C-alpha positions in Angstrom: 47.0 -55.5 1.5 43.6 -53.3 1.9 40.5 -54.9 2.9 37.2 -54.5 0.6 36.1 -51.5 2.8 39.2 -49.7 2.7 39.6 -50.0 -0.8 36.2 -48.3 -1.2 36.8 -45.6 1.3 40.3 -44.6 -0.1 41.2 -42.2 -3.4 43.5 -43.0 -6.2 44.8 -40.6 -8.5 42.9 -42.1 -11.4 39.4 -42.1 -9.6 37.3 -39.4 -8.4 36.0 -39.3 -4.8 32.3 -40.1 -4.5 29.8 -37.8 -2.7 29.8 -39.7 0.6 33.5 -39.4 1.0 33.1 -35.6 0.3 30.3 -35.3 2.7 32.4 -37.0 5.3 35.3 -35.1 4.8 33.3 -31.9 5.2 31.4 -33.3 8.2 35.0 -34.2 9.7 34.0 -37.8 9.9 36.9 -39.6 8.0 39.9 -41.4 9.6 43.4 -39.7 9.1 44.4 -41.8 6.6 41.3 -41.1 4.4 41.5 -37.5 5.0 45.3 -37.9 3.7 44.4 -39.8 0.6 41.6 -37.5 -0.3 44.0 -34.4 0.4 46.3 -35.8 -1.7 44.1 -36.2 -4.5 42.7 -32.7 -4.0 45.8 -31.3 -4.4 46.3 -32.7 -7.7 42.8 -32.6 -9.0 41.1 -29.1 -9.7 37.5 -30.6 -10.2 37.3 -32.2 -6.8 39.1 -29.4 -5.2 36.3 -27.3 -6.7 33.7 -29.7 -5.8 35.2 -30.0 -2.3 35.3 -26.3 -2.0 31.7 -26.1 -2.8 30.7 -28.5 -0.3 32.4 -26.9 2.4 30.8 -23.4 1.7 27.6 -25.0 1.4 28.0 -26.8 4.8 29.3 -23.3 6.3 26.2 -21.4 4.7 23.6 -24.0 6.1 25.3 -24.0 9.4 25.0 -20.4 9.7 21.4 -20.4 8.9 20.0 -22.9 11.3 18.9 -21.8 14.9 18.5 -24.6 17.0 17.3 -24.5 20.4 17.1 -27.3 22.6 15.0 -26.9 25.5 16.8 -27.0 28.9 15.0 -30.0 30.3 16.5 -32.3 27.5 20.0 -30.9 28.0 19.7 -31.5 31.6 18.1 -35.1 30.9 20.9 -36.1 28.5 23.7 -34.7 31.0 22.1 -37.2 33.5 22.1 -39.9 31.2 25.5 -39.3 30.2 26.8 -38.8 33.8 24.7 -41.8 35.3 23.4 -39.5 37.7 19.4 -40.4 36.9 17.8 -40.9 40.2 15.8 -44.2 40.1 12.7 -42.2 41.9 12.6 -40.0 38.9 12.5 -43.0 36.4 9.9 -44.6 38.5 7.9 -41.6 38.6 8.1 -41.4 34.9 7.5 -45.2 34.2 4.3 -44.8 36.3 3.3 -41.7 34.4 3.7 -43.3 31.2 1.8 -46.4 32.1 -0.9 -44.2 33.2 -1.1 -42.4 29.5 -1.4 -46.1 27.8 -3.6 -47.3 30.2 -6.4 -44.5 29.5 -7.2 -45.2 26.1 -7.5 -48.9 26.9 -9.9 -48.1 30.0 -12.2 -45.9 27.7 -12.3 -48.6 25.2 -13.4 -51.2 28.0 -16.0 -48.7 29.4 -17.5 -48.1 25.8 -17.7 -52.0 25.4 -19.3 -52.8 28.4 -22.1 -50.0 28.0 -22.7 -51.2 24.6 -22.9 -54.8 25.9 -25.6 -53.2 28.5 -27.4 -51.3 25.9 -27.9 -54.5 23.5 -28.9 -56.7 26.4 -31.2 -54.2 27.8 -32.7 -53.7 24.1 -33.1 -57.5 23.8 -34.7 -58.0 27.0 -37.3 -55.1 26.3 -38.0 -56.5 22.8 -38.7 -60.2 24.1 -40.7 -59.1 26.8 -43.0 -56.6 24.8 -43.2 -59.1 22.1 -47.0 -60.2 22.8 -48.0 -57.1 24.4 -48.3 -55.1 21.2 -51.3 -57.2 19.9 -53.2 -56.5 22.8 -53.3 -52.5 22.4 -55.7 -50.7 20.8 -56.2 -51.2 17.2 -56.2 -47.2 16.7 -52.7 -47.4 17.3 -51.7 -50.4 15.3 -51.8 -50.4 11.5 -51.1 -53.6 9.3 -48.9 -52.5 6.8 -46.6 -54.4 4.1 -43.6 -52.7 2.6 -42.0 -54.3 -0.3 -39.9 -53.8 -3.8 -40.6 -54.9 -6.8 -37.8 -56.3 -8.8 -38.1 -56.1 -12.5 -37.5 -59.0 -14.1 -35.2 -57.6 -16.9 -31.7 -57.6 -15.4 -30.5 -54.4 -17.4 -33.0 -52.4 -15.5 -32.1 -50.6 -12.5 -35.6 -49.6 -12.0 -37.1 -50.7 -8.4 -40.8 -50.2 -8.0 -41.7 -49.8 -3.9 -45.1 -50.5 -2.7 -47.1 -50.4 0.7 -49.9 -52.8 1.3 -52.6 -51.4 3.6 -55.0 -53.7 5.9 -57.6 -53.0 3.5 -55.9 -54.8 0.7 -55.0 -51.5 -1.1 -51.8 -50.9 -2.3 -49.9 -47.5 -3.0 -46.8 -47.0 -5.2 
């Protein structure tokens, strides 16, 4: 008796193979039993044989057009990993190097935050220390002007009027 997975991956004479089974056949990923069952079906079904031949031709055409250039460093590293000959010193150096990369943006963010706090505190200190000294300066440098906006009573209107109230009581719109 076949298991549920075996039933879905084998081909009977009454049903046609699905695209995944044909792709597995073209790629050479099927087991010997699956290949035998599929080839038996292909011998009896010209429609599926034509589909399999189209898949094979397409795979060969695509394989011929692709130029894959693998960097030498990647090949050497993969070979070292497969053979288990990667040195621990190289691994430590790479780990430290990758650690520096991730710490640099964090360090920059910390420095920006510290600089922002220093500027904020300096501004606060300057603002509180000069609060009373403005009124003791010369009157020619100080103007008593108030700015404001008049909001219309009608809520449907979006027109705002702005005004400036000068020290003499005159207003300009």
